[in-house]
N, C-alpha and C positions, 0 to 999 in steps of 0.2 A: 139442183133441186133436192137430190137425195141427201146431200150434206145438211141442207136447211131442215129437212124432215128429222134427221138424227138429232140436230140441236134442239128442235122443238120437243122431241120426245124426251130427251135428257132433262130439259127444263121442267117438263111435266112430272118426271120421276122425282126431281129435286123438290118440286112444290108439294108432293105427297109425303116425302121423307121427313121434312121438318115437323109437320104436325104429329106424325107418328112418334118421333123422338119425344116431343112434349107430352103426348098422351101417356107414355109409359115412364115419364120422369127420368129420361135418359139425357145425359149431357151430350152436346153435339161434338163429341170427340171423333177423330178419324175412324177409329174402330167401330163405334156405334153407328156412325153415318154409313160406312162401307157395308155393314151387314144389312141395315134396313133399306139402303138403296138397292142392294143385291136382291132383297126380298121383293121389293116393289117392281123392280125391272124384270124379275123372273129369270135371273141369270143362272140360278141353280134350283132344280126341282126339289132336291133333298133339303136345301136351306129353307125353301118355301114351306115344305111339309113340317119341318121342325117348329117353325114360328106359328104356323096355322094350328098345330096341336095345342100350343100354349094358349093362343087366343081363344080357341074353341072351349077351353076349360075356364075361360074368363079370368085368366091369371095375367099378372103384369110381367113384362119382359125385364129381367134383372140384368145389371151390368155383367155379372158373372156368366149368365147364360149367353149373353151377346158375345162375350170374350171367347167362350167355348165354341160358339158357332163360327166366329172369325177364324179361330185356329183350324177348325175342321174343314171349312168350305172356302176360305179366302186366303189365309196365310200360306197353306200348303200349295195352293194354286199359284200364288205369287212366286214362290221359289222355283216351282216347276217351269213357269213361264220364263223366268230369268235364266234358268239353266238352258232352256231351249234357245233363248236369245244368244247366250254365250256360245253354245255349241255351233249355231249358224255363223256367228262372228268368227270363231276359231277356224271353221271350215273355209271361210272366205280368206282369212289371213294365210292359212296353209296353202290354199290354191295360189294366192298372190305371191307368196314366198317361193313356191315351186316355179312359177313363171319367172320370177326375178332371178332365181339361180340359173334357170335355163338361158335367160337373156344375158347374164354375165358370162356364162360358159360360151355362148355364141360370140360375144364380143371378144372374149379371150382367145377363142380359136381364130377369129378374123385377125386379131392383132398379131398372133403368132405367125399366121400365114403371111401377113403384111411384112413383118420383120424379116422373115425368111427371104421373101422376094427382094426386099431392099438390100439385104446382105449380099444376095447374088449379083444384083446390079452394081453395088458398091465395089465388089471384088473385081469386077471387070471394067470399072470406070477408069479411063485414062486422063480424062479432062477434069480439072479442078472445079470448074463451074458445074459440071454434071454431078460430081461428088457432093458439092454443096447443096444442090437441089435435092439429092437423095436424102442427105442428112436433115434438110428442112422438112421433108415429108415424114421422116421418122419422128421428128419432134412433134409434128402436128398429130400423127397417129398416137403418139405417147400421151399427149395432152387429152386427146379424145378418150383414150382408154382410162386415164386417170379420172376424167369427169364422169365417165360411165360408172366406175367403181364408187366414186364419191356419192353419186345420186342413188346408187343401189344401197349403199350403207345408210344414207339418210332415210330411205324408205324402210329398211329393216329396223332402224331405230324407232321410226314412227309406229311400226307394227308392234315392237316391244312395248312402247308406251300404251298402245291400244289394248294389248293383252293384259297389262298390269291394271289398267282402268277397269276392264271387265272382271278381273279377279277381285278387285276391291268392291265393285258393285255386287257381285255374287255373294261375297262375304257379308256385306251389309244386309242384303236381303235375307240371307241365311240366319243372321243374328236376330233380325226382326221377326222372322218366322218362328224362332225358338223362344221368344220372350212372351211372358204374360202381359197382355195389354194394360191391365190395371196397375200392376205393381212393378213391372220391369224385371221381375225375377224370371227364372227359366219357367217355361210352361210344362204341362203334363207330358206332351209329346217328347220334348227335349229330355225330360227327366227319365222317361221310359227307356230311351236310347242309352242314356248315361248309366243307369243302374244295370242294364243288360250287359254293357261293357265291363262294369265292375265285377259282376258275378262270373262272367265267362272268361275274363282275363286275369282272374285272381292268381297271384304268384305266391309261392311258398314263403312264409314269414310275414306276409302282409295281413293286416287286420282292417276290417271294415265294419262300421256300425251305422245302421239306418235309424235316423231319428224322424219320427212323424209327430207333428204338433197340430193342435186344433183349437180354435177359439171357442170357449165354453158359452153356451146359450146365445150363439150368434143370431139366431132367428129373432130373439127378443129385441136385439139392437135394431134390426131391420123393421120389426113391427112397431117399436116404440118411437124410433127416430127417423126412419126412412132409409131407403137404399143408399142414398148419397152419403149419409153418415156411416152406414155400414161399410161402404167402399173406403172411406177415409180411415176407418179402424183397420181394415185389411192392409192399407198402405202403411199405416203406422207400425203394424206388426212386422211387415216386410222390412222396413228400415231398421227396426230393432234387431231383427235376425242378421241383417247384413253387418250391423255394428258388432254384434257379439260373435257370430260365426266367422266373420271376415268377408270382405268384399270379393275375394277370389274364390270363395267356397261355392260349390254348385248347389244353390238353394232354389227350390221350385215351389210354386203354388200348385199343389197337387190336385186341388179341386175345391171350389167354394172358399170356405174358411180354413182349409186344411193345407199344411205345408210339409215339405219333406227335404231332407238332405242326408248325404252319406259322408260320414267322417272317417277318414282313413288314417291308419297308423297312429292311433291314440288308444289309450286304455279305456275300458268300459267306464271306470270312475271319471275319467276326463270328459268323456262324452256325456255322462250324466250331469256333470257340473255345468257344461255348456248349455245343455237343454234346460236345466233347472234355472240357470241364470236368465234365460229368455223368459221362462215362466214367472220368476220372481219379479223381474223388471216390468213385465206387462202388468202384473197384479198391483204393483206400486205406482203405476202411471195414473195421473189425474187427467182423464180425458174430458173435454168439454166441447160443445159446438162453437165453431168460430163465429157464426152469425149472431147467436143470442147469448153465448156464454153459459148456456145451460149445461149442467154437469151430466155426463153420460152415465156415471157410476162406475163401480169397479168392474173391469173386464179381465177375466182370467183365461188361462190356457191350460190344456192338458197335453202330455207328451208320452210317447211310448218308444222304446228302443229295442232293436234286435241286433244280434251279432251274426255276421256272415259265417256259415259253416262250410266245410270243404265240399259237402255233397248238396249244397243248396241250389235250387233253381230260383229264378227271379221271384216267382209267385210265393215260394215258401219263405224267402227272405222278407218280402213285404208283409206276408200274412202274419208273421210273428210280431212285427212292429205294430201292425194294425190291431192285433189282439191285445197287446200291451196298452195301446191307446184306448181301446174299448174298455179295458179293465179300469183304467184311470177314470173314464167317464162314468162307469157304473159304480164306482166306489168314492163318490164325493167330488170328483173333478178337481181342477187346480192342483195337479200333482204330476210327477214324472215317474213312470213305471219302468222298471228294469226287467230283463228276461227272468232273473232269479225270483222276482216277485210273483211270477205266475206258476212257479214250481209247486 
């Protein structure tokens, strides 16, 4: 009866989630669905308060906002839950392995004792038939011991496979939790950890440049064409950056229409050229709506760059790139600003 009640309740939550997605113009993606289902089911008070605040202001829930809520309230919980699952799984495997080792030790001890007794009997045996019987028993005990070892080995190998499977699952969840749901780039939380390591693990002779980029007048795109088109523009920019910076580069959606990456062991001029290449390519792109063919118009980007100093903290490293980006925005947009431009 309790199971049926749970199913009925889940169905009711589902029934309420779909209309809410439609009302706010959100696609029924796993991320959007998970957040609104979590809101309706009341699984997180903090999540509920965040959405209630937006609704109280009669604002629409944007894909960006939903993605941020997913990262804060669901993504992190997912990896924590998986970590706990792996921990319990490992504890069970360790316990089973300990028992397995003890079992093999006991079998080995019994086999050793058995061989000793058989050896004593064999040394005093004067009859060939008795000796043959003792040898037959030794062979049986040896086969039993070999079977015990073989079974133990099979169970140990199964444990190894299980551990590897858990490791892969944990890695998969970790990668999912570090991704921005809309673009597939790294998310803000992942980038914060990454830049912390860059700053605090800097080695002598290394150079690091932080590039921050932002889509100009992005609000106009959302206002004029809707959030779905805005999301497609963000995904287009993300693909462009992967192409220019490189697929292996740690590129993050820093927030909304802002992006960030740290380029290591290149000159300031090389970093400027990469950032400017993204800016120019974006400005030259001819974007239009897929459904109607309507031209979106020229979409430009601004960028700011900072150089990591020996005495930098994370905040100061970011602050200088942010100021360079702000300078670009305040001075005409569609440009890349270097630290030297602020002097």
